[in-house]
C-alpha positions in Angstrom: -69.8 79.3 -49.9 -66.3 78.9 -50.4 -64.7 75.7 -49.4 -61.9 76.3 -48.9 -58.5 74.7 -46.9 -57.6 77.5 -44.4 -54.5 76.0 -41.9 -53.8 79.6 -41.1 -51.8 79.8 -38.1 -51.4 76.2 -37.1 -48.7 74.7 -36.6 -47.9 70.8 -38.2 -45.7 68.0 -36.7 -45.4 65.5 -39.8 -42.9 62.6 -38.7 -41.4 61.0 -41.6 -41.2 64.1 -43.4 -37.8 63.6 -45.5 -39.3 62.0 -48.8 -42.0 60.1 -50.4 -45.6 60.8 -48.8 -44.2 62.5 -45.5 -43.0 65.5 -48.0 -45.6 65.7 -49.8 -47.8 66.2 -46.6 -45.0 69.1 -45.9 -45.9 70.8 -48.8 -50.0 70.0 -48.5 -50.2 71.5 -45.1 -47.8 74.6 -45.7 -49.5 75.3 -49.0 -52.9 75.7 -47.1 -50.6 78.2 -44.5 -49.5 75.8 -41.8 -45.8 76.1 -39.7 -44.6 72.3 -40.3 -42.2 71.0 -37.7 -40.5 68.0 -39.9 -38.8 65.0 -38.4 -36.6 62.5 -39.8 -33.6 60.3 -38.4 -31.4 62.6 -40.8 -33.4 65.6 -41.8 -32.1 69.1 -42.3 -32.9 72.8 -41.9 -31.4 72.4 -45.8 -33.0 69.3 -47.5 -35.4 69.5 -50.4 -38.5 69.4 -47.7 -37.6 73.0 -45.8 -36.8 74.3 -49.2 -40.5 73.7 -50.6 -41.7 74.3 -47.4 -40.0 77.9 -47.4 -40.9 78.5 -50.9 -44.6 79.1 -50.0 -43.7 81.6 -47.1 -44.1 79.2 -44.6 -41.6 78.3 -41.8 -40.1 74.8 -41.2 -38.5 73.4 -38.2 -36.4 70.1 -38.6 -36.5 67.9 -35.8 -34.1 64.7 -35.9 -35.9 61.7 -34.1 -35.3 57.8 -34.3 -38.6 56.2 -33.5 -37.3 52.6 -33.4 -35.6 54.0 -30.1 -38.3 54.5 -26.9 -36.6 56.8 -25.1 -35.8 59.2 -28.1 -39.6 58.8 -28.8 -40.5 59.7 -25.3 -37.6 62.2 -25.1 -38.9 64.1 -28.5 -42.6 63.7 -27.7 -42.5 65.4 -24.3 -40.7 68.7 -25.5 -43.0 68.5 -28.5 -45.9 68.7 -26.2 -44.1 71.2 -24.1 -44.0 74.2 -27.2 -48.1 74.3 -26.7 -48.7 75.1 -30.2 -48.7 71.7 -32.3 -52.2 71.7 -33.1 -51.5 69.2 -35.9 -50.1 65.9 -35.7 -49.7 63.6 -39.0 -48.0 60.3 -37.7 -46.4 59.5 -40.7 -43.2 57.6 -40.2 -43.0 54.2 -40.7 -41.0 51.2 -41.6 -41.6 47.8 -43.5 -39.5 44.7 -43.4 -39.5 41.8 -45.9 -38.7 38.3 -45.7 -41.5 34.7 -45.3 -43.0 34.7 -41.7 -41.6 31.7 -41.0 -38.4 33.4 -41.1 -39.4 36.7 -40.1 -36.4 38.0 -37.7 -37.8 38.9 -34.2 -35.7 41.7 -34.4 -37.4 43.1 -37.4 -40.6 42.9 -36.0 -39.7 44.5 -32.6 -38.1 47.2 -35.3 -41.2 47.6 -37.1 -44.0 47.2 -34.2 -42.2 50.1 -32.0 -41.6 53.1 -35.6 -45.2 51.9 -37.0 -47.2 51.0 -33.4 -45.5 52.2 -30.5 -44.4 55.8 -31.5 -47.8 57.1 -33.5 -49.2 56.0 -29.8 -46.5 57.6 -27.8 -46.6 61.0 -29.9 -50.6 61.3 -30.2 -50.7 60.9 -26.0 -48.4 63.1 -25.5 -50.0 65.6 -28.2 -53.3 64.8 -28.0 -53.6 66.0 -24.0 -52.8 69.6 -25.0 -55.6 69.5 -28.0 -58.1 67.9 -25.0 -56.7 71.5 -22.5 -57.8 73.1 -25.6 -60.4 72.0 -27.3 -59.5 71.9 -30.7 -56.7 69.5 -32.5 -56.0 67.3 -35.5 -54.1 64.1 -35.3 -53.5 62.2 -39.0 -52.6 58.6 -38.6 -50.5 56.8 -42.2 -52.5 53.3 -42.3 -52.5 51.4 -45.0 -54.6 49.2 -48.0 -52.4 46.4 -45.2 -54.9 47.8 -42.3 -56.9 45.3 -44.0 -55.2 42.7 -45.3 -52.7 40.8 -44.4 -49.9 41.3 -47.5 -47.5 39.1 -48.5 -43.9 38.6 -46.6 -44.5 41.4 -44.6 -46.2 39.9 -41.4 -45.0 42.7 -39.1 -46.0 45.6 -41.3 -49.3 44.2 -41.7 -50.1 43.7 -38.0 -48.5 47.2 -36.9 -50.9 48.8 -39.8 -53.9 46.4 -38.3 -53.1 48.2 -35.0 -53.0 51.5 -36.5 -56.7 50.8 -37.5 -57.8 50.0 -34.3 -55.8 53.1 -32.5 -57.9 55.7 -34.3 -60.9 54.4 -33.3 -59.8 53.9 -30.1 -58.6 57.2 -29.6 -61.9 59.1 -31.9 -64.4 57.0 -29.1 -62.3 59.0 -26.2 -61.1 62.4 -27.9 -64.1 63.0 -30.2 -66.0 65.2 -27.5 -62.9 67.3 -26.3 -63.1 68.9 -29.8 -60.2 66.4 -31.0 -60.5 64.6 -34.7 -58.4 61.6 -35.0 -58.6 60.0 -38.2 -56.4 58.2 -41.0 -55.3 57.9 -44.5 -55.3 54.1 -45.7 -52.6 54.7 -49.2 -52.8 52.2 -51.8 -49.6 51.0 -53.7 -47.9 54.5 -54.3 -44.5 55.0 -55.5 -42.1 55.6 -52.6 -39.1 54.2 -51.5 -41.2 51.6 -49.5 -42.4 50.3 -52.7 -39.0 50.4 -54.5 -38.8 46.4 -54.6 -41.9 45.8 -55.9 -41.5 48.6 -58.4 -38.6 46.9 -59.7 -40.3 43.2 -59.6 -42.1 43.3 -63.0 -44.2 40.0 -62.7 -45.0 41.3 -58.7 -46.1 45.1 -60.2 -48.3 43.7 -63.3 -50.0 41.4 -60.5 -50.5 44.4 -58.3 -51.8 46.9 -60.9 -54.1 44.1 -62.8 -55.8 44.5 -59.4 -56.0 48.4 -59.2 -59.1 49.5 -60.9 -57.1 52.7 -61.6 -54.7 50.7 -63.3 -51.4 52.8 -62.0 -49.2 53.3 -58.8 -50.5 56.4 -56.6 -48.5 59.2 -55.9 -47.3 61.1 -52.6 -49.7 64.3 -53.7 -52.7 62.1 -54.1 -52.5 60.8 -50.3 -51.1 64.4 -49.3 -54.6 66.6 -50.3 -56.9 63.9 -48.4 -54.1 64.7 -45.4 -55.1 68.6 -45.7 -59.1 67.9 -45.7 -59.1 65.6 -42.7 -56.8 68.9 -40.7 -59.3 70.7 -41.8 -62.3 72.6 -40.7 -63.7 71.0 -43.5 -64.0 67.8 -42.0 -65.2 68.9 -38.4 -67.2 66.6 -38.2 -65.2 63.2 -39.1 -63.8 60.6 -36.2 -62.6 57.2 -36.4 -62.6 57.3 -40.1 -59.8 55.9 -42.4 -60.3 57.0 -45.7 -58.6 54.5 -48.2 -57.1 56.3 -50.9 -56.1 53.1 -52.5 -57.5 53.8 -56.6 -60.2 51.4 -55.8 -57.3 48.5 -54.6 -59.6 47.5 -51.1 -63.0 47.4 -54.0 -61.7 44.3 -55.4 
């Protein structure tokens, strides 16, 4: 029996789709046959993500939403739920603010929690209702190795990703029997804009990579491919799992 990832005829909503991991996920899902709705604070129908998706022959719809704004998030979520055709949700949008915990601005904490924790729940709740009504759906959260560790100078980010890990399990407990698979992927240190500061700090980069058994930064496509797997029928009996894609980071 051939094992293939086939998402033909499905529509996937990918948040944070304009670059990095989100862009790679859009392309991976499109290559598997899904039409894509991509969100970002400045994404357009002429963006690089749109061009890559359309080159596969799939449709791309650009949607603007600032997930740090609760009202925007709720309005957007309701509008996406009303479509009735979103069978895959990828909660990828995220933000990070770096400052020592003793000096970390509470405004930064609030923004990080709103984007990384609150918005994914609001979206999952809104779209999950329809998935339950239809008896099928896939929700994948982008967690982090900091779902398990505290990190340094990123208390809000670590707290939000720890919350995401528990939300994955909580939703899976309630929704698995209704045909909705809720899972997560926990990236390690991936070469994206979010890690640009670490990549530019030679001492910090060296210390990080010495802890990665694979000995290198990960690539966005190496996150996107496991996400596509979790969205497929190959993962139909996987519920509440967080797959670490970290070059072995958590094993040390």
